[in-house]
C-alpha positions in Angstrom: 50.1 8.2 6.0 52.6 7.2 8.6 52.5 4.3 11.0 54.5 3.4 13.9 55.5 -0.2 14.9 56.8 -1.6 18.0 57.4 -4.8 20.0 56.2 -5.4 23.5 55.6 -7.8 26.2 52.2 -9.3 26.6 49.7 -6.8 25.9 46.3 -8.2 27.2 43.2 -6.7 28.7 43.9 -8.6 31.9 46.8 -7.0 33.3 47.4 -9.7 35.6 48.7 -11.9 32.7 51.4 -9.3 31.7 55.0 -10.9 31.7 57.1 -7.7 31.5 56.2 -4.0 31.2 58.7 -3.1 28.3 58.6 -2.4 24.6 61.0 -1.7 21.9 61.3 1.7 20.3 58.7 2.8 17.8 59.8 2.7 14.2 57.8 4.6 11.5 56.9 3.4 8.3 55.5 5.8 5.6 52.7 4.2 3.4 54.0 3.9 -0.1 57.5 5.2 0.6 59.1 3.0 3.3 60.9 3.5 6.6 61.0 7.1 7.8 62.4 8.8 11.1 60.6 10.5 13.7 60.8 13.7 11.9 58.9 12.3 8.9 56.1 11.4 11.5 55.8 15.1 12.6 52.2 15.1 11.3 51.2 11.9 13.2 48.4 12.1 15.6 47.7 9.4 18.2 44.0 8.5 18.4 42.9 8.4 21.9 41.7 4.8 22.9 39.3 3.5 25.5 40.6 0.5 27.7 38.9 -1.8 25.2 40.9 -0.5 22.3 37.9 1.3 20.7 38.4 5.0 19.9 37.6 7.7 22.5 35.6 10.2 21.0 34.8 12.0 24.2 31.9 11.9 26.8 28.7 10.6 25.5 26.4 13.4 24.8 23.6 14.2 27.0 20.2 13.3 25.0 18.8 16.5 26.4 21.8 18.4 25.0 21.1 16.8 21.4 17.5 18.3 21.4 15.9 14.8 21.9 12.2 15.0 21.2 9.9 12.3 22.1 7.4 11.3 19.5 3.8 12.6 19.9 1.3 10.2 21.5 -0.6 7.9 19.3 -3.8 9.0 17.8 -7.0 7.6 19.9 -9.1 5.4 18.0 -12.6 6.9 17.3 -15.3 4.5 16.8 -18.9 5.1 15.5 -21.9 3.4 17.3 -25.1 3.2 15.4 -28.4 2.8 17.6 -31.4 1.6 15.6 -34.9 1.6 16.8 -38.4 3.2 16.4 -40.3 6.3 17.4 -44.1 5.9 18.4 -46.6 8.6 18.8 -49.5 10.6 17.4 -50.2 13.3 15.0 -53.1 15.5 15.9 -54.9 17.6 13.3 -57.2 20.3 14.7 -59.2 23.0 12.9 -61.0 22.5 9.7 -60.1 18.8 10.0 -60.2 17.2 13.3 -58.3 13.7 13.3 -55.7 11.8 15.4 -53.4 9.5 13.6 -51.2 6.9 15.0 -47.5 7.5 14.2 -44.5 5.0 13.9 -41.2 5.4 11.9 -37.6 4.1 12.0 -35.1 6.0 14.2 -31.2 5.8 13.5 -28.9 7.6 15.9 -25.1 7.5 15.0 -22.9 8.5 18.1 -19.1 9.0 17.8 -16.5 8.4 20.5 -15.7 12.2 20.1 -19.4 13.0 21.3 -20.7 13.9 17.9 -24.1 12.8 17.2 -26.6 12.5 14.2 -30.2 11.8 14.6 -32.2 10.7 11.7 -36.0 10.0 11.5 -38.1 9.6 8.5 -35.5 10.7 6.0 -34.8 14.0 8.0 -31.9 14.4 10.4 -29.9 17.0 12.6 -26.3 16.9 14.2 -25.8 17.4 17.9 -23.1 17.0 20.5 -23.6 14.5 23.4 -23.3 16.6 26.9 -21.3 15.4 29.8 -24.5 13.9 31.4 -24.9 11.9 28.1 -28.0 13.9 27.1 -28.6 15.4 23.7 -31.0 17.7 22.1 -31.7 19.6 18.8 -34.4 21.0 16.5 -35.0 20.2 12.8 -37.9 20.5 10.3 -39.6 17.2 9.9 -42.0 16.6 6.9 -44.5 14.4 8.8 -47.0 15.5 6.0 -46.2 16.6 2.5 -48.3 19.7 3.1 -46.8 20.6 6.5 -43.4 20.3 7.5 -43.2 20.7 11.3 -40.3 22.1 13.3 -39.7 19.6 16.0 -37.6 19.3 19.2 -35.9 16.3 20.2 -34.4 15.5 23.6 -32.8 12.2 24.2 -30.3 10.2 26.8 -27.8 7.7 26.0 -27.3 4.8 28.7 -24.8 2.5 27.4 -26.1 0.7 24.6 -29.6 2.1 24.6 -31.1 5.7 23.7 -34.5 6.8 24.8 -36.1 10.3 24.4 -39.1 12.4 23.1 -39.8 14.6 20.2 -42.4 17.0 19.7 -43.6 20.1 17.8 -46.6 21.9 16.0 -47.2 24.0 13.2 -50.5 25.8 11.7 -50.7 24.7 8.1 -53.2 24.7 5.1 -54.0 21.3 4.0 -56.0 20.8 1.0 -56.8 24.5 1.5 -58.2 24.1 4.9 -56.4 25.6 8.1 -55.3 23.0 10.3 -53.1 23.0 13.4 -50.7 19.8 13.2 -49.3 18.7 16.7 -46.7 15.9 16.6 -45.8 14.0 19.8 -43.6 10.8 20.1 -41.1 8.8 22.1 -38.3 6.8 20.8 -36.1 3.9 21.8 -32.9 2.6 20.1 -30.2 0.1 20.7 -26.7 -0.4 19.7 -24.4 -3.6 19.8 -21.7 -1.2 21.2 -21.5 1.7 23.6 -19.2 4.9 23.3 -16.0 5.1 25.0 -15.8 9.0 24.9 -12.4 10.5 24.3 -12.7 13.0 27.0 -13.2 10.2 29.6 -10.3 8.0 28.4 -6.9 7.8 30.3 -4.5 10.0 28.2 -2.4 7.8 25.6 1.4 8.1 25.9 4.1 7.0 23.7 7.3 5.3 25.3 9.8 8.0 25.9 12.9 7.7 23.7 14.7 10.6 25.5 14.3 8.8 28.9 15.3 5.5 27.6 18.5 7.0 26.3 19.1 9.0 29.5 18.6 5.5 31.5 21.1 3.9 29.2 23.7 6.6 29.8 23.1 6.4 33.4 23.8 2.8 33.5 26.9 3.0 31.4 28.2 5.5 33.5 27.5 3.3 36.6 29.1 0.3 34.9 32.2 2.4 33.8 32.6 3.7 37.4 32.4 0.1 38.8 
């Protein structure tokens, strides 16, 4: 490689401190060989410099031109809220057997922030989705008695940390070989220490824009350079 050497007056960034605007001729030196003339430096290419001496590589590329892509927004947190309580009601037997039984059992209702819901009572359960008005409904087969599982309908309403609703159903069965109509009616109440924060009701999450930050830095840089 060929290097050029010269001597000049004060070469300072602050041009007010210059003493004389003169320099000597440039003398070339080929690395590993020694002094050479200008002809030996024919392949020498001056590197463009900024006022502060750093290499000038051209204008700063626009972030948009570089295909800048902002990161996706963070994944929202989906919490599960468990409501526990009891269902109370009656089981009526009519037909060959006439009897009214008092009913009570535990209720567990799992509600997620994405509006998915699982309703469980007496070891049986069903899945549903909470509606926009915070209500839910469903149907499942409930083994009220070992001989007569009944298809019951459930309707409920979530109000903050409380859930309430009703469930009912009936079925004609044979109990101990005797025809009986089994009718089930109950209401339920349950509470949870926390209430759902439904995803579709939250403000959208957004990640800090990398591209906008780079663009703003470029604008500030241009303003400072122009000043």
